[in-house]
C-alpha positions in Angstrom: -0.3 -0.4 0.7 1.1 3.9 -0.6 -0.1 6.8 0.7 -0.3 9.7 -2.1 -0.1 12.5 0.5 3.7 11.2 1.6 4.2 11.4 -2.2 3.2 15.1 -2.8 5.3 14.9 0.7 8.8 14.1 0.0 8.4 16.4 -3.9 7.2 19.6 -2.1 10.5 19.0 0.1 12.4 18.8 -2.5 11.6 21.4 -4.8 11.7 23.5 -0.7 15.5 22.7 -0.2 16.7 23.1 -3.2 14.8 26.9 -3.8 15.9 27.7 -0.4 19.6 27.2 -1.0 19.7 27.9 -4.7 21.3 31.7 -4.1 24.6 30.1 -2.3 23.8 26.5 -4.1 22.4 27.3 -7.4 24.0 23.6 -8.4 21.0 22.3 -6.1 18.3 23.4 -8.5 19.8 20.8 -11.1 20.2 17.8 -8.1 16.6 18.2 -7.4 15.3 17.9 -10.9 17.3 14.8 -11.6 15.2 13.5 -8.0 12.0 14.5 -9.2 12.6 12.8 -12.8 14.3 9.7 -11.3 10.9 10.0 -8.4 8.5 10.4 -11.3 9.1 7.2 -13.3 10.1 5.1 -10.4 6.7 6.5 -9.5 5.1 5.1 -11.9 6.7 2.2 -12.9 5.4 1.0 -9.1 1.5 2.4 -9.7 1.2 0.3 -12.7 3.3 -2.7 -11.5 4.4 -3.0 -8.2 1.4 -0.9 -5.8 -2.3 -2.1 -5.3 -5.2 0.4 -6.8 -6.0 3.0 -4.5 -8.9 4.4 -4.0 -11.0 7.4 -5.6 -9.1 10.5 -4.9 -10.3 14.5 -5.5 -8.0 16.8 -6.4 -7.9 18.1 -2.7 -4.3 17.3 -2.5 -3.1 18.6 -5.8 -4.4 22.2 -5.0 -3.0 22.6 -2.2 0.1 21.8 -3.1 -0.3 24.2 -5.7 0.1 27.2 -2.8 2.8 25.1 -0.7 4.7 25.7 -3.4 3.9 29.1 -3.9 5.0 30.0 -0.4 7.9 27.8 -1.5 9.0 30.9 -4.2 8.1 33.2 -1.8 10.2 32.1 1.0 12.9 31.4 -2.0 12.7 35.8 -3.0 13.3 36.3 0.9 15.6 33.1 2.2 17.9 34.6 -1.2 17.3 38.5 -0.3 19.2 38.2 2.3 21.8 36.2 1.4 22.3 39.3 -1.2 22.3 41.2 1.1 24.9 39.3 3.7 27.2 38.7 1.4 30.2 40.3 2.9 30.1 37.1 5.6 32.6 38.3 8.0 30.8 41.7 8.2 34.1 43.9 6.9 34.2 45.7 3.4 37.3 48.0 2.3 37.6 51.3 2.5 40.1 52.3 0.1 41.9 56.1 1.0 42.5 56.1 4.6 45.2 57.5 7.4 45.5 54.3 10.0 46.0 54.9 13.5 47.1 51.6 15.1 46.1 50.6 18.0 48.3 49.3 19.6 50.4 51.3 22.6 53.1 50.9 21.3 53.0 52.3 18.6 50.6 55.1 19.9 53.5 55.7 21.8 56.1 56.7 19.2 53.5 58.3 17.3 53.7 55.7 14.6 51.3 56.3 10.8 50.6 55.1 8.1 49.3 55.5 4.4 47.7 52.7 3.1 45.4 52.0 -0.1 42.6 50.1 1.3 41.9 48.9 5.0 39.0 46.7 6.2 35.7 48.0 8.5 33.3 47.1 10.4 29.5 47.2 9.2 26.1 45.4 10.0 25.7 43.2 6.8 22.3 41.9 7.9 19.4 43.2 6.4 17.2 41.6 9.4 18.4 43.6 11.1 18.8 46.2 9.3 15.4 46.6 8.6 12.3 44.6 7.3 13.0 40.9 5.0 11.1 42.5 2.4 13.5 45.4 2.5 15.3 46.1 -0.9 17.3 48.9 0.6 21.2 49.0 -0.8 24.2 50.5 1.4 27.1 52.0 0.9 29.2 49.2 1.1 27.3 47.1 -1.8 29.0 46.4 -4.6 27.2 48.0 -8.2 26.4 44.5 -8.8 25.5 44.1 -5.3 22.6 46.7 -4.8 21.4 45.4 -8.6 20.7 42.7 -6.9 18.9 43.1 -4.1 17.0 46.0 -5.2 16.2 43.7 -8.1 15.3 40.7 -5.6 13.4 42.3 -3.4 10.8 44.2 -5.2 10.5 40.6 -6.5 9.5 39.5 -2.5 7.5 42.1 -2.4 5.2 41.4 -5.8 5.4 37.4 -5.3 3.8 38.3 -1.6 0.9 40.2 -2.9 0.7 37.6 -5.1 0.4 34.7 -2.5 -1.5 37.1 0.2 -4.2 37.6 -2.8 -4.9 34.2 -3.7 -4.6 32.4 -0.2 -6.9 34.5 1.5 -8.1 37.2 -1.2 -10.4 34.8 -2.9 -11.6 31.9 -0.7 -12.5 36.2 0.8 -14.0 37.3 -2.0 -15.8 33.6 -3.1 -16.8 34.0 1.4 -18.1 37.8 0.5 -20.0 36.5 -2.9 -21.9 33.5 -0.6 -23.5 35.8 1.5 -25.1 37.9 -1.5 -26.3 35.6 -3.6 -27.1 31.3 -3.8 -24.3 28.7 -5.3 -26.0 26.4 -6.8 -25.0 24.9 -10.2 -27.6 23.5 -12.4 -26.2 19.9 -14.3 -27.2 18.9 -17.5 -30.3 20.6 -19.5 -33.5 20.6 -19.3 -36.0 19.2 -21.4 -39.8 18.3 -22.6 -39.6 15.0 -21.3 -41.5 14.2 -17.4 -39.5 12.8 -14.9 -42.2 9.2 -14.6 -41.6 8.5 -18.6 -37.5 8.1 -18.5 -37.5 4.4 -19.1 -34.2 4.0 -16.3 -35.2 5.3 -13.3 -34.9 2.9 -10.9 -36.8 3.6 -7.5 -35.8 1.8 -3.6 -37.1 -1.9 -3.5 -35.7 -3.5 -0.4 -33.6 -7.1 -1.5 -31.1 -8.9 0.3 -28.0 -10.2 -1.7 -27.3 -13.8 -1.9 -24.3 -15.2 -3.4 -25.5 -18.3 -4.7 -28.2 -17.1 -6.4 -28.1 -14.9 -9.6 -30.5 -12.0 -8.6 -31.2 -10.7 -4.9 -34.2 -11.7 -3.3 -37.5 -8.5 -2.9 -38.2 -8.3 0.7 -41.6 -6.5 -0.1 -45.0 -6.9 -1.7 -44.4 -5.9 -5.3 -48.2 -6.0 -6.0 -47.9 -2.6 -6.1 -44.9 -1.6 -7.2 -44.1 -1.1 -11.0 -41.8 -3.8 -12.0 -40.0 -1.9 -14.5 -38.2 0.4 -11.8 -35.9 -2.3 -9.7 -32.6 -2.4 -10.9 -32.3 -5.8 -12.9 -34.7 -7.8 -15.0 -35.6 -11.3 -14.2 -38.8 -13.2 -12.9 -39.5 -11.3 -10.1 -42.2 -13.5 -8.5 -39.4 -16.7 -7.6 -36.9 -14.2 -6.4 -39.7 -12.9 -4.4 -39.6 -14.2 -0.3 -43.6 -12.4 0.0 -44.9 -15.3 -2.0 -46.9 -18.4 -1.3 -44.1 -20.8 -1.9 -41.4 -18.9 0.9 -44.8 -18.6 3.1 -47.8 -21.0 3.0 -48.8 -20.6 6.3 -49.8 -17.0 6.3 -52.8 -15.1 4.4 -51.3 -12.0 1.5 -52.3 -9.5 4.7 -49.7 -11.0 6.9 -46.9 -11.2 4.3 -47.3 -7.7 3.3 -47.2 -6.5 7.0 -44.3 -8.6 7.5 -42.6 -7.1 4.9 -41.3 -3.1 4.0 -44.2 -1.6 1.6 -42.9 -0.4 -1.5 -45.9 1.2 -3.7 -45.2 3.0 -7.2 -48.1 6.3 -7.0 -48.5 7.8 -10.8 -49.5 11.0 -12.0 -52.3 12.3 -11.7 -53.0 12.5 -15.6 -52.2 8.9 -15.5 -54.2 7.7 -13.2 -57.8 10.0 -14.3 -56.6 8.3 -17.5 -56.2 5.0 -16.5 
């Protein structure tokens, strides 16, 4: 046996991890694609050759997976924005053409100073401490390429946040408000001029007892007032009827009728008056 929910969970987990670290390890996207490709063909072979047939399923898991994938893309944009802004890693960046005064006690006493081409100074290259996760603010210590990348990534994360919020919360909210002022009934099929009582395929509920050794089920009701065309099978109804004199010879007809659930056909009035 197998569970479709586990298959969806495994695929979404693979996609999420690959997207989460795509900024610092882009090759993970190719590895995830290969894993999903292999997983697809293995599951297809097992489904057609090894696993037993699953029960009928709806589209709930597929629709829910789309929401999780949209959230995964949103988280990828926000995390990548943080990675690109925190690219210095050691919180230091170059400052050129500065006069450096040593902090060493011996050097300070001697008054030694040095002119250098560049030095490293400390900075707070952590976007989560400087602003909110959706911010695309650039800083002086960023390179030009890094500024452009952070700007594009920040705008993309804001746009994706709006899209996900509208899809997850906006659409259901609009449907809820619409449902308050309008009905949700939808017709199935189309209207015909044929009356319901004239449809030959109509089947009625008739009490029956299923028996494995018999070709037809046993009717557990009096068929005297029943229209046999409404029974779900065709055959000798008197022979397969429990409410019969052959099966209950010691009981009168009235007693037999009272012993079983009644099943009566009431024809439309126009047919009743014509007959």
